PDB file as gemmi writes it, atoms N, CA and C in Angstrom:
CRYST1    1.000    1.000    1.000  90.00  90.00  90.00 P 1                      
ATOM      1  N   MET A   1      31.925  41.047  25.413  1.00  0.00           N  
ATOM      2  CA  MET A   1      31.206  40.175  24.508  1.00  0.00           C  
ATOM      3  C   MET A   1      30.928  38.849  25.198  1.00  0.00           C  
ATOM      4  N   MET A   2      29.716  38.387  25.018  1.00  0.00           N  
ATOM      5  CA  MET A   2      29.285  37.164  25.652  1.00  0.00           C  
ATOM      6  C   MET A   2      29.627  35.973  24.754  1.00  0.00           C  
ATOM      7  N   SER A   3      30.282  34.944  25.316  1.00  0.00           N  
ATOM      8  CA  SER A   3      30.611  33.776  24.504  1.00  0.00           C  
ATOM      9  C   SER A   3      29.374  32.898  24.370  1.00  0.00           C  
ATOM     10  N   LYS A   4      29.307  32.166  23.248  1.00  0.00           N  
ATOM     11  CA  LYS A   4      28.149  31.316  22.994  1.00  0.00           C  
ATOM     12  C   LYS A   4      28.273  30.044  23.819  1.00  0.00           C  
ATOM     13  N   LYS A   5      27.157  29.615  24.345  1.00  0.00           N  
ATOM     14  CA  LYS A   5      27.079  28.409  25.154  1.00  0.00           C  
ATOM     15  C   LYS A   5      27.375  27.192  24.285  1.00  0.00           C  
ATOM     16  N   THR A   6      28.139  26.258  24.810  1.00  0.00           N  
ATOM     17  CA  THR A   6      28.445  25.029  24.098  1.00  0.00           C  
ATOM     18  C   THR A   6      27.166  24.225  23.906  1.00  0.00           C  
ATOM     19  N   THR A   7      27.017  23.662  22.706  1.00  0.00           N  
ATOM     20  CA  THR A   7      25.828  22.860  22.419  1.00  0.00           C  
ATOM     21  C   THR A   7      26.215  21.635  21.610  1.00  0.00           C  
ATOM     22  N   PHE A   8      25.407  20.608  21.746  1.00  0.00           N  
ATOM     23  CA  PHE A   8      25.565  19.404  20.938  1.00  0.00           C  
ATOM     24  C   PHE A   8      24.366  19.235  20.012  1.00  0.00           C  
ATOM     25  N   ASP A   9      23.474  20.217  20.005  1.00  0.00           N  
ATOM     26  CA  ASP A   9      22.276  20.220  19.168  1.00  0.00           C  
ATOM     27  C   ASP A   9      22.693  20.543  17.734  1.00  0.00           C  
ATOM     28  N   ALA A  10      22.551  19.553  16.847  1.00  0.00           N  
ATOM     29  CA  ALA A  10      23.006  19.720  15.460  1.00  0.00           C  
ATOM     30  C   ALA A  10      22.332  20.891  14.768  1.00  0.00           C  
ATOM     31  N   MET A  11      21.039  21.069  15.005  1.00  0.00           N  
ATOM     32  CA  MET A  11      20.323  22.160  14.348  1.00  0.00           C  
ATOM     33  C   MET A  11      20.843  23.514  14.819  1.00  0.00           C  
ATOM     34  N   GLU A  12      21.147  23.632  16.081  1.00  0.00           N  
ATOM     35  CA  GLU A  12      21.686  24.884  16.603  1.00  0.00           C  
ATOM     36  C   GLU A  12      23.090  25.144  16.056  1.00  0.00           C  
ATOM     37  N   ILE A  13      23.874  24.102  15.933  1.00  0.00           N  
ATOM     38  CA  ILE A  13      25.223  24.246  15.367  1.00  0.00           C  
ATOM     39  C   ILE A  13      25.140  24.715  13.922  1.00  0.00           C  
ATOM     40  N   ILE A  14      24.248  24.095  13.135  1.00  0.00           N  
ATOM     41  CA  ILE A  14      24.070  24.499  11.737  1.00  0.00           C  
ATOM     42  C   ILE A  14      23.607  25.945  11.672  1.00  0.00           C  
ATOM     43  N   ASP A  15      22.664  26.303  12.520  1.00  0.00           N  
ATOM     44  CA  ASP A  15      22.157  27.672  12.556  1.00  0.00           C  
ATOM     45  C   ASP A  15      23.288  28.660  12.825  1.00  0.00           C  
ATOM     46  N   ARG A  16      24.145  28.328  13.731  1.00  0.00           N  
ATOM     47  CA  ARG A  16      25.285  29.208  14.036  1.00  0.00           C  
ATOM     48  C   ARG A  16      26.241  29.313  12.847  1.00  0.00           C  
ATOM     49  N   MET A  17      26.442  28.193  12.164  1.00  0.00           N  
ATOM     50  CA  MET A  17      27.369  28.195  11.033  1.00  0.00           C  
ATOM     51  C   MET A  17      26.837  29.045   9.879  1.00  0.00           C  
ATOM     52  N   ILE A  18      25.529  29.021   9.670  1.00  0.00           N  
ATOM     53  CA  ILE A  18      24.927  29.787   8.582  1.00  0.00           C  
ATOM     54  C   ILE A  18      25.033  31.278   8.854  1.00  0.00           C  
ATOM     55  N   GLY A  19      24.798  31.645  10.087  1.00  0.00           N  
ATOM     56  CA  GLY A  19      24.896  33.054  10.452  1.00  0.00           C  
ATOM     57  C   GLY A  19      23.940  33.916   9.656  1.00  0.00           C  
ATOM     58  N   ASP A  20      24.452  34.994   9.088  1.00  0.00           N  
ATOM     59  CA  ASP A  20      23.620  35.980   8.391  1.00  0.00           C  
ATOM     60  C   ASP A  20      23.580  35.795   6.874  1.00  0.00           C  
ATOM     61  N   ASP A  21      24.087  34.697   6.355  1.00  0.00           N  
ATOM     62  CA  ASP A  21      24.100  34.462   4.916  1.00  0.00           C  
ATOM     63  C   ASP A  21      22.678  34.125   4.446  1.00  0.00           C  
ATOM     64  N   ALA A  22      22.004  35.088   3.828  1.00  0.00           N  
ATOM     65  CA  ALA A  22      20.591  34.942   3.450  1.00  0.00           C  
ATOM     66  C   ALA A  22      20.361  33.797   2.462  1.00  0.00           C  
ATOM     67  N   GLU A  23      21.232  33.665   1.484  1.00  0.00           N  
ATOM     68  CA  GLU A  23      21.062  32.606   0.485  1.00  0.00           C  
ATOM     69  C   GLU A  23      21.188  31.227   1.124  1.00  0.00           C  
ATOM     70  N   THR A  24      22.193  31.049   1.955  1.00  0.00           N  
ATOM     71  CA  THR A  24      22.377  29.771   2.637  1.00  0.00           C  
ATOM     72  C   THR A  24      21.227  29.513   3.602  1.00  0.00           C  
ATOM     73  N   ARG A  25      20.760  30.547   4.279  1.00  0.00           N  
ATOM     74  CA  ARG A  25      19.628  30.416   5.202  1.00  0.00           C  
ATOM     75  C   ARG A  25      18.385  29.948   4.439  1.00  0.00           C  
ATOM     76  N   ASP A  26      18.124  30.501   3.257  1.00  0.00           N  
ATOM     77  CA  ASP A  26      16.971  30.085   2.452  1.00  0.00           C  
ATOM     78  C   ASP A  26      17.077  28.613   2.053  1.00  0.00           C  
ATOM     79  N   LEU A  27      18.274  28.199   1.624  1.00  0.00           N  
ATOM     80  CA  LEU A  27      18.486  26.802   1.247  1.00  0.00           C  
ATOM     81  C   LEU A  27      18.273  25.874   2.444  1.00  0.00           C  
ATOM     82  N   TYR A  28      18.763  26.292   3.579  1.00  0.00           N  
ATOM     83  CA  TYR A  28      18.620  25.518   4.816  1.00  0.00           C  
ATOM     84  C   TYR A  28      17.151  25.380   5.198  1.00  0.00           C  
ATOM     85  N   GLU A  29      16.398  26.467   5.122  1.00  0.00           N  
ATOM     86  CA  GLU A  29      14.983  26.428   5.483  1.00  0.00           C  
ATOM     87  C   GLU A  29      14.209  25.520   4.531  1.00  0.00           C  
ATOM     88  N   GLN A  30      14.529  25.569   3.238  1.00  0.00           N  
ATOM     89  CA  GLN A  30      13.862  24.686   2.275  1.00  0.00           C  
ATOM     90  C   GLN A  30      14.212  23.232   2.550  1.00  0.00           C  
ATOM     91  N   ALA A  31      15.457  22.970   2.898  1.00  0.00           N  
ATOM     92  CA  ALA A  31      15.871  21.599   3.222  1.00  0.00           C  
ATOM     93  C   ALA A  31      15.116  21.086   4.443  1.00  0.00           C  
ATOM     94  N   LYS A  32      14.901  21.942   5.438  1.00  0.00           N  
ATOM     95  CA  LYS A  32      14.144  21.527   6.618  1.00  0.00           C  
ATOM     96  C   LYS A  32      12.715  21.154   6.247  1.00  0.00           C  
ATOM     97  N   VAL A  33      12.106  21.912   5.355  1.00  0.00           N  
ATOM     98  CA  VAL A  33      10.747  21.603   4.906  1.00  0.00           C  
ATOM     99  C   VAL A  33      10.738  20.255   4.181  1.00  0.00           C  
ATOM    100  N   ASN A  34      11.700  20.027   3.295  1.00  0.00           N  
ATOM    101  CA  ASN A  34      11.765  18.775   2.545  1.00  0.00           C  
ATOM    102  C   ASN A  34      11.912  17.579   3.481  1.00  0.00           C  
ATOM    103  N   VAL A  35      12.776  17.708   4.472  1.00  0.00           N  
ATOM    104  CA  VAL A  35      12.974  16.627   5.443  1.00  0.00           C  
ATOM    105  C   VAL A  35      11.675  16.369   6.201  1.00  0.00           C  
ATOM    106  N   HIS A  36      11.018  17.429   6.609  1.00  0.00           N  
ATOM    107  CA  HIS A  36       9.783  17.304   7.380  1.00  0.00           C  
ATOM    108  C   HIS A  36       8.690  16.606   6.561  1.00  0.00           C  
ATOM    109  N   VAL A  37       8.493  17.025   5.324  1.00  0.00           N  
ATOM    110  CA  VAL A  37       7.460  16.428   4.474  1.00  0.00           C  
ATOM    111  C   VAL A  37       7.772  14.955   4.217  1.00  0.00           C  
ATOM    112  N   ALA A  38       9.014  14.647   3.905  1.00  0.00           N  
ATOM    113  CA  ALA A  38       9.413  13.260   3.658  1.00  0.00           C  
ATOM    114  C   ALA A  38       9.137  12.393   4.884  1.00  0.00           C  
ATOM    115  N   GLN A  39       9.459  12.907   6.053  1.00  0.00           N  
ATOM    116  CA  GLN A  39       9.247  12.148   7.282  1.00  0.00           C  
ATOM    117  C   GLN A  39       7.756  11.959   7.571  1.00  0.00           C  
ATOM    118  N   LEU A  40       6.954  12.986   7.317  1.00  0.00           N  
ATOM    119  CA  LEU A  40       5.507  12.865   7.514  1.00  0.00           C  
ATOM    120  C   LEU A  40       4.921  11.761   6.638  1.00  0.00           C  
ATOM    121  N   ILE A  41       5.331  11.725   5.376  1.00  0.00           N  
ATOM    122  CA  ILE A  41       4.821  10.712   4.454  1.00  0.00           C  
ATOM    123  C   ILE A  41       5.252   9.325   4.909  1.00  0.00           C  
ATOM    124  N   TYR A  42       6.532   9.190   5.235  1.00  0.00           N  
ATOM    125  CA  TYR A  42       7.037   7.885   5.692  1.00  0.00           C  
ATOM    126  C   TYR A  42       6.290   7.424   6.943  1.00  0.00           C  
ATOM    127  N   ASP A  43       6.167   8.307   7.941  1.00  0.00           N  
ATOM    128  CA  ASP A  43       5.519   7.942   9.203  1.00  0.00           C  
ATOM    129  C   ASP A  43       4.063   7.529   8.992  1.00  0.00           C  
ATOM    130  N   ALA A  44       3.330   8.273   8.180  1.00  0.00           N  
ATOM    131  CA  ALA A  44       1.919   7.955   7.938  1.00  0.00           C  
ATOM    132  C   ALA A  44       1.788   6.623   7.207  1.00  0.00           C  
ATOM    133  N   ARG A  45       2.654   6.379   6.236  1.00  0.00           N  
ATOM    134  CA  ARG A  45       2.615   5.109   5.495  1.00  0.00           C  
ATOM    135  C   ARG A  45       2.950   3.949   6.423  1.00  0.00           C  
ATOM    136  N   ALA A  46       4.006   4.118   7.235  1.00  0.00           N  
ATOM    137  CA  ALA A  46       4.413   3.056   8.157  1.00  0.00           C  
ATOM    138  C   ALA A  46       3.318   2.788   9.194  1.00  0.00           C  
ATOM    139  N   GLU A  47       2.704   3.848   9.694  1.00  0.00           N  
ATOM    140  CA  GLU A  47       1.630   3.691  10.672  1.00  0.00           C  
ATOM    141  C   GLU A  47       0.447   2.933  10.078  1.00  0.00           C  
ATOM    142  N   ALA A  48       0.205   3.137   8.793  1.00  0.00           N  
ATOM    143  CA  ALA A  48      -0.886   2.428   8.111  1.00  0.00           C  
ATOM    144  C   ALA A  48      -0.500   0.987   7.783  1.00  0.00           C  
ATOM    145  N   GLY A  49       0.771   0.648   7.995  1.00  0.00           N  
ATOM    146  CA  GLY A  49       1.230  -0.712   7.729  1.00  0.00           C  
ATOM    147  C   GLY A  49       1.355  -1.038   6.261  1.00  0.00           C  
ATOM    148  N   LEU A  50       1.612  -0.013   5.450  1.00  0.00           N  
ATOM    149  CA  LEU A  50       1.712  -0.203   3.999  1.00  0.00           C  
ATOM    150  C   LEU A  50       3.157  -0.149   3.527  1.00  0.00           C  
ATOM    151  N   SER A  51       3.449  -0.921   2.509  1.00  0.00           N  
ATOM    152  CA  SER A  51       4.740  -0.797   1.837  1.00  0.00           C  
ATOM    153  C   SER A  51       4.647   0.356   0.852  1.00  0.00           C  
ATOM    154  N   GLN A  52       5.791   0.765   0.331  1.00  0.00           N  
ATOM    155  CA  GLN A  52       5.777   1.809  -0.702  1.00  0.00           C  
ATOM    156  C   GLN A  52       4.988   1.336  -1.918  1.00  0.00           C  
ATOM    157  N   THR A  53       5.130   0.084  -2.276  1.00  0.00           N  
ATOM    158  CA  THR A  53       4.428  -0.461  -3.434  1.00  0.00           C  
ATOM    159  C   THR A  53       2.918  -0.448  -3.217  1.00  0.00           C  
ATOM    160  N   GLU A  54       2.479  -0.812  -2.015  1.00  0.00           N  
ATOM    161  CA  GLU A  54       1.049  -0.820  -1.720  1.00  0.00           C  
ATOM    162  C   GLU A  54       0.460   0.592  -1.775  1.00  0.00           C  
ATOM    163  N   LEU A  55       1.162   1.544  -1.187  1.00  0.00           N  
ATOM    164  CA  LEU A  55       0.683   2.929  -1.240  1.00  0.00           C  
ATOM    165  C   LEU A  55       0.655   3.428  -2.679  1.00  0.00           C  
ATOM    166  N   ALA A  56       1.680   3.105  -3.430  1.00  0.00           N  
ATOM    167  CA  ALA A  56       1.744   3.525  -4.836  1.00  0.00           C  
ATOM    168  C   ALA A  56       0.537   3.009  -5.615  1.00  0.00           C  
ATOM    169  N   ARG A  57       0.192   1.756  -5.412  1.00  0.00           N  
ATOM    170  CA  ARG A  57      -0.977   1.180  -6.100  1.00  0.00           C  
ATOM    171  C   ARG A  57      -2.259   1.921  -5.722  1.00  0.00           C  
ATOM    172  N   MET A  58      -2.373   2.296  -4.450  1.00  0.00           N  
ATOM    173  CA  MET A  58      -3.585   2.969  -3.970  1.00  0.00           C  
ATOM    174  C   MET A  58      -3.789   4.335  -4.628  1.00  0.00           C  
ATOM    175  N   ILE A  59      -2.678   5.003  -4.981  1.00  0.00           N  
ATOM    176  CA  ILE A  59      -2.818   6.346  -5.555  1.00  0.00           C  
ATOM    177  C   ILE A  59      -2.493   6.387  -7.044  1.00  0.00           C  
ATOM    178  N   GLY A  60      -2.269   5.211  -7.622  1.00  0.00           N  
ATOM    179  CA  GLY A  60      -2.062   5.144  -9.069  1.00  0.00           C  
ATOM    180  C   GLY A  60      -0.717   5.664  -9.533  1.00  0.00           C  
ATOM    181  N   THR A  61       0.323   5.300  -8.805  1.00  0.00           N  
ATOM    182  CA  THR A  61       1.674   5.703  -9.209  1.00  0.00           C  
ATOM    183  C   THR A  61       2.608   4.523  -8.986  1.00  0.00           C  
ATOM    184  N   SER A  62       3.895   4.769  -9.093  1.00  0.00           N  
ATOM    185  CA  SER A  62       4.863   3.687  -8.927  1.00  0.00           C  
ATOM    186  C   SER A  62       5.553   3.764  -7.566  1.00  0.00           C  
ATOM    187  N   GLN A  63       6.151   2.661  -7.180  1.00  0.00           N  
ATOM    188  CA  GLN A  63       6.896   2.601  -5.919  1.00  0.00           C  
ATOM    189  C   GLN A  63       8.020   3.618  -5.910  1.00  0.00           C  
ATOM    190  N   SER A  64       8.653   3.838  -7.062  1.00  0.00           N  
ATOM    191  CA  SER A  64       9.771   4.781  -7.110  1.00  0.00           C  
ATOM    192  C   SER A  64       9.331   6.210  -6.812  1.00  0.00           C  
ATOM    193  N   VAL A  65       8.087   6.557  -7.163  1.00  0.00           N  
ATOM    194  CA  VAL A  65       7.566   7.891  -6.838  1.00  0.00           C  
ATOM    195  C   VAL A  65       7.413   8.024  -5.325  1.00  0.00           C  
ATOM    196  N   ILE A  66       6.891   6.992  -4.678  1.00  0.00           N  
ATOM    197  CA  ILE A  66       6.752   7.026  -3.218  1.00  0.00           C  
ATOM    198  C   ILE A  66       8.126   7.107  -2.568  1.00  0.00           C  
ATOM    199  N   SER A  67       9.068   6.375  -3.101  1.00  0.00           N  
ATOM    200  CA  SER A  67      10.435   6.430  -2.576  1.00  0.00           C  
ATOM    201  C   SER A  67      10.999   7.841  -2.663  1.00  0.00           C  
ATOM    202  N   ARG A  68      10.789   8.496  -3.798  1.00  0.00           N  
ATOM    203  CA  ARG A  68      11.264   9.880  -3.951  1.00  0.00           C  
ATOM    204  C   ARG A  68      10.579  10.813  -2.953  1.00  0.00           C  
ATOM    205  N   LEU A  69       9.254  10.642  -2.762  1.00  0.00           N  
ATOM    206  CA  LEU A  69       8.523  11.490  -1.822  1.00  0.00           C  
ATOM    207  C   LEU A  69       9.051  11.339  -0.401  1.00  0.00           C  
ATOM    208  N   GLU A  70       9.550  10.151  -0.082  1.00  0.00           N  
ATOM    209  CA  GLU A  70      10.066   9.884   1.253  1.00  0.00           C  
ATOM    210  C   GLU A  70      11.559  10.196   1.376  1.00  0.00           C  
ATOM    211  N   ASP A  71      12.148  10.695   0.329  1.00  0.00           N  
ATOM    212  CA  ASP A  71      13.575  11.049   0.326  1.00  0.00           C  
ATOM    213  C   ASP A  71      13.730  12.494   0.778  1.00  0.00           C  
ATOM    214  N   ALA A  72      14.506  12.711   1.836  1.00  0.00           N  
ATOM    215  CA  ALA A  72      14.692  14.055   2.392  1.00  0.00           C  
ATOM    216  C   ALA A  72      15.331  15.019   1.393  1.00  0.00           C  
ATOM    217  N   ASP A  73      16.019  14.499   0.392  1.00  0.00           N  
ATOM    218  CA  ASP A  73      16.675  15.361  -0.595  1.00  0.00           C  
ATOM    219  C   ASP A  73      15.744  15.753  -1.743  1.00  0.00           C  
ATOM    220  N   TYR A  74      14.563  15.165  -1.778  1.00  0.00           N  
ATOM    221  CA  TYR A  74      13.615  15.453  -2.864  1.00  0.00           C  
ATOM    222  C   TYR A  74      12.929  16.786  -2.605  1.00  0.00           C  
ATOM    223  N   ASP A  75      12.924  17.654  -3.616  1.00  0.00           N  
ATOM    224  CA  ASP A  75      12.293  18.966  -3.426  1.00  0.00           C  
ATOM    225  C   ASP A  75      11.161  19.218  -4.422  1.00  0.00           C  
ATOM    226  N   GLY A  76      10.567  18.147  -4.948  1.00  0.00           N  
ATOM    227  CA  GLY A  76       9.503  18.305  -5.927  1.00  0.00           C  
ATOM    228  C   GLY A  76       8.125  17.963  -5.402  1.00  0.00           C  
ATOM    229  N   HIS A  77       7.909  18.075  -4.103  1.00  0.00           N  
ATOM    230  CA  HIS A  77       6.589  17.769  -3.543  1.00  0.00           C  
ATOM    231  C   HIS A  77       5.535  18.699  -4.133  1.00  0.00           C  
ATOM    232  N   SER A  78       4.491  18.113  -4.671  1.00  0.00           N  
ATOM    233  CA  SER A  78       3.389  18.933  -5.176  1.00  0.00           C  
ATOM    234  C   SER A  78       2.200  18.770  -4.247  1.00  0.00           C  
ATOM    235  N   LEU A  79       1.410  19.807  -4.161  1.00  0.00           N  
ATOM    236  CA  LEU A  79       0.242  19.777  -3.300  1.00  0.00           C  
ATOM    237  C   LEU A  79      -0.743  18.697  -3.750  1.00  0.00           C  
ATOM    238  N   SER A  80      -0.903  18.547  -5.048  1.00  0.00           N  
ATOM    239  CA  SER A  80      -1.849  17.531  -5.529  1.00  0.00           C  
ATOM    240  C   SER A  80      -1.383  16.121  -5.150  1.00  0.00           C  
ATOM    241  N   MET A  81      -0.083  15.852  -5.250  1.00  0.00           N  
ATOM    242  CA  MET A  81       0.428  14.526  -4.875  1.00  0.00           C  
ATOM    243  C   MET A  81       0.313  14.317  -3.367  1.00  0.00           C  
ATOM    244  N   LEU A  82       0.612  15.343  -2.596  1.00  0.00           N  
ATOM    245  CA  LEU A  82       0.481  15.222  -1.141  1.00  0.00           C  
ATOM    246  C   LEU A  82      -0.971  14.948  -0.758  1.00  0.00           C  
ATOM    247  N   ASN A  83      -1.916  15.588  -1.445  1.00  0.00           N  
ATOM    248  CA  ASN A  83      -3.326  15.331  -1.178  1.00  0.00           C  
ATOM    249  C   ASN A  83      -3.721  13.905  -1.533  1.00  0.00           C  
ATOM    250  N   ARG A  84      -3.190  13.378  -2.629  1.00  0.00           N  
ATOM    251  CA  ARG A  84      -3.472  11.987  -3.013  1.00  0.00           C  
ATOM    252  C   ARG A  84      -2.943  11.013  -1.965  1.00  0.00           C  
ATOM    253  N   VAL A  85      -1.717  11.261  -1.496  1.00  0.00           N  
ATOM    254  CA  VAL A  85      -1.119  10.414  -0.461  1.00  0.00           C  
ATOM    255  C   VAL A  85      -1.947  10.506   0.814  1.00  0.00           C  
ATOM    256  N   ALA A  86      -2.276  11.718   1.217  1.00  0.00           N  
ATOM    257  CA  ALA A  86      -3.050  11.924   2.448  1.00  0.00           C  
ATOM    258  C   ALA A  86      -4.394  11.203   2.373  1.00  0.00           C  
ATOM    259  N   GLN A  87      -5.077  11.346   1.267  1.00  0.00           N  
ATOM    260  CA  GLN A  87      -6.390  10.714   1.108  1.00  0.00           C  
ATOM    261  C   GLN A  87      -6.270   9.195   1.209  1.00  0.00           C  
ATOM    262  N   ALA A  88      -5.264   8.617   0.565  1.00  0.00           N  
ATOM    263  CA  ALA A  88      -5.069   7.167   0.611  1.00  0.00           C  
ATOM    264  C   ALA A  88      -4.779   6.689   2.029  1.00  0.00           C  
ATOM    265  N   LEU A  89      -4.161   7.550   2.834  1.00  0.00           N  
ATOM    266  CA  LEU A  89      -3.793   7.182   4.204  1.00  0.00           C  
ATOM    267  C   LEU A  89      -4.804   7.692   5.224  1.00  0.00           C  
ATOM    268  N   ASP A  90      -5.967   8.114   4.729  1.00  0.00           N  
ATOM    269  CA  ASP A  90      -7.031   8.639   5.578  1.00  0.00           C  
ATOM    270  C   ASP A  90      -6.532   9.805   6.432  1.00  0.00           C  
ATOM    271  N   ARG A  91      -5.841  10.698   5.765  1.00  0.00           N  
ATOM    272  CA  ARG A  91      -5.293  11.899   6.400  1.00  0.00           C  
ATOM    273  C   ARG A  91      -5.725  13.104   5.588  1.00  0.00           C  
ATOM    274  N   GLU A  92      -5.375  14.283   6.083  1.00  0.00           N  
ATOM    275  CA  GLU A  92      -5.596  15.500   5.317  1.00  0.00           C  
ATOM    276  C   GLU A  92      -4.335  16.359   5.396  1.00  0.00           C  
ATOM    277  N   VAL A  93      -4.110  17.119   4.360  1.00  0.00           N  
ATOM    278  CA  VAL A  93      -2.978  18.041   4.314  1.00  0.00           C  
ATOM    279  C   VAL A  93      -3.453  19.370   4.877  1.00  0.00           C  
ATOM    280  N   LYS A  94      -2.686  19.911   5.795  1.00  0.00           N  
ATOM    281  CA  LYS A  94      -2.983  21.231   6.338  1.00  0.00           C  
ATOM    282  C   LYS A  94      -1.796  22.133   6.059  1.00  0.00           C  
ATOM    283  N   ILE A  95      -2.083  23.313   5.563  1.00  0.00           N  
ATOM    284  CA  ILE A  95      -1.040  24.285   5.265  1.00  0.00           C  
ATOM    285  C   ILE A  95      -1.371  25.559   6.021  1.00  0.00           C  
ATOM    286  N   ASP A  96      -0.372  26.166   6.572  1.00  0.00           N  
ATOM    287  CA  ASP A  96      -0.577  27.372   7.356  1.00  0.00           C  
ATOM    288  C   ASP A  96       0.478  28.394   6.963  1.00  0.00           C  
ATOM    289  N   LEU A  97       0.064  29.607   6.741  1.00  0.00           N  
ATOM    290  CA  LEU A  97       1.011  30.699   6.483  1.00  0.00           C  
ATOM    291  C   LEU A  97       1.130  31.495   7.775  1.00  0.00           C  
ATOM    292  N   VAL A  98       2.313  31.485   8.329  1.00  0.00           N  
ATOM    293  CA  VAL A  98       2.535  32.168   9.606  1.00  0.00           C  
ATOM    294  C   VAL A  98       3.614  33.221   9.433  1.00  0.00           C  
ATOM    295  N   PRO A  99       3.571  34.244  10.249  1.00  0.00           N  
ATOM    296  CA  PRO A  99       4.610  35.268  10.145  1.00  0.00           C  
ATOM    297  C   PRO A  99       5.968  34.677  10.511  1.00  0.00           C  
ATOM    298  N   THR A 100       6.976  35.172   9.857  1.00  0.00           N  
ATOM    299  CA  THR A 100       8.322  34.745  10.220  1.00  0.00           C  
ATOM    300  C   THR A 100       8.674  35.348  11.557  1.00  0.00           C  
ATOM    301  N   VAL A 101       9.467  34.629  12.299  1.00  0.00           N  
ATOM    302  CA  VAL A 101       9.862  35.088  13.618  1.00  0.00           C  
ATOM    303  C   VAL A 101      11.312  35.551  13.533  1.00  0.00           C  
ATOM    304  N   PRO A 102      11.543  36.834  13.709  1.00  0.00           N  
ATOM    305  CA  PRO A 102      12.930  37.307  13.654  1.00  0.00           C  
ATOM    306  C   PRO A 102      13.708  36.788  14.855  1.00  0.00           C  
ATOM    307  N   SER A 103      15.000  36.641  14.690  1.00  0.00           N  
ATOM    308  CA  SER A 103      15.823  36.218  15.815  1.00  0.00           C  
ATOM    309  C   SER A 103      15.880  37.342  16.831  1.00  0.00           C  
ATOM    310  N   LEU A 104      16.234  37.003  18.029  1.00  0.00           N  
ATOM    311  CA  LEU A 104      16.331  38.017  19.083  1.00  0.00           C  
ATOM    312  C   LEU A 104      17.365  39.080  18.734  1.00  0.00           C  
ATOM    313  N   GLU A 105      18.387  38.684  17.989  1.00  0.00           N  
ATOM    314  CA  GLU A 105      19.429  39.638  17.609  1.00  0.00           C  
ATOM    315  C   GLU A 105      18.882  40.702  16.658  1.00  0.00           C  
ATOM    316  N   ASP A 106      17.832  40.350  15.882  1.00  0.00           N  
ATOM    317  CA  ASP A 106      17.239  41.280  14.931  1.00  0.00           C  
ATOM    318  C   ASP A 106      16.152  42.151  15.560  1.00  0.00           C  
ATOM    319  N   ALA A 107      15.675  41.740  16.707  1.00  0.00           N  
ATOM    320  CA  ALA A 107      14.530  42.416  17.316  1.00  0.00           C  
ATOM    321  C   ALA A 107      14.916  43.788  17.851  1.00  0.00           C  
ATOM    322  N   SER A 108      14.012  44.714  17.662  1.00  0.00           N  
ATOM    323  CA  SER A 108      14.185  46.055  18.219  1.00  0.00           C  
ATOM    324  C   SER A 108      13.221  46.187  19.384  1.00  0.00           C  
ATOM    325  N   PHE A 109      13.755  46.396  20.526  1.00  0.00           N  
ATOM    326  CA  PHE A 109      12.916  46.553  21.696  1.00  0.00           C  
ATOM    327  C   PHE A 109      12.835  48.021  22.040  1.00  0.00           C  
ATOM    328  N   PRO A 110      11.632  48.500  22.333  1.00  0.00           N  
ATOM    329  CA  PRO A 110      11.500  49.899  22.710  1.00  0.00           C  
ATOM    330  C   PRO A 110      12.258  50.154  24.020  1.00  0.00           C  
ATOM    331  N   ARG A 111      12.957  51.246  24.040  1.00  0.00           N  
ATOM    332  CA  ARG A 111      13.694  51.609  25.247  1.00  0.00           C  
ATOM    333  C   ARG A 111      12.823  52.545  26.091  1.00  0.00           C  
ATOM    334  N   PRO A 112      12.785  52.284  27.379  1.00  0.00           N  
ATOM    335  CA  PRO A 112      11.972  53.156  28.217  1.00  0.00           C  
ATOM    336  C   PRO A 112      12.562  54.551  28.251  1.00  0.00           C  
ATOM    337  N   SER A 113      11.698  55.535  28.257  1.00  0.00           N  
ATOM    338  CA  SER A 113      12.189  56.906  28.370  1.00  0.00           C  
ATOM    339  C   SER A 113      12.439  57.227  29.830  1.00  0.00           C  
ATOM    340  N   LEU A 114      13.439  58.024  30.056  1.00  0.00           N  
ATOM    341  CA  LEU A 114      13.806  58.358  31.434  1.00  0.00           C  
ATOM    342  C   LEU A 114      13.380  59.738  31.803  1.00  0.00           C  
TER     343      LEU A 114                                                      
END                                                                             
């Protein structure tokens, strides 16, 4: 049996800890999406030089809504709100459906015939 290489990469460590637990893996994947969306909103707002209050005024909402959107723990992102934020920041929302990539451990490789 091959021992796993030592790593300091937090994401790889978390991935190893989750292992094959499907429910935990689903929660982890959703959390990654939430973190990513929150960071995208924060980065675009900061790049535009706007405060949360200024962005909120531009899209007709409150500062607390923008704060929630930028919170990595928030899981209520709606497409319509993301489009409003994007439009105010002169951006566009792009969504892509891509095939899931199985781990190498799950992959079945054809064996050559002898």
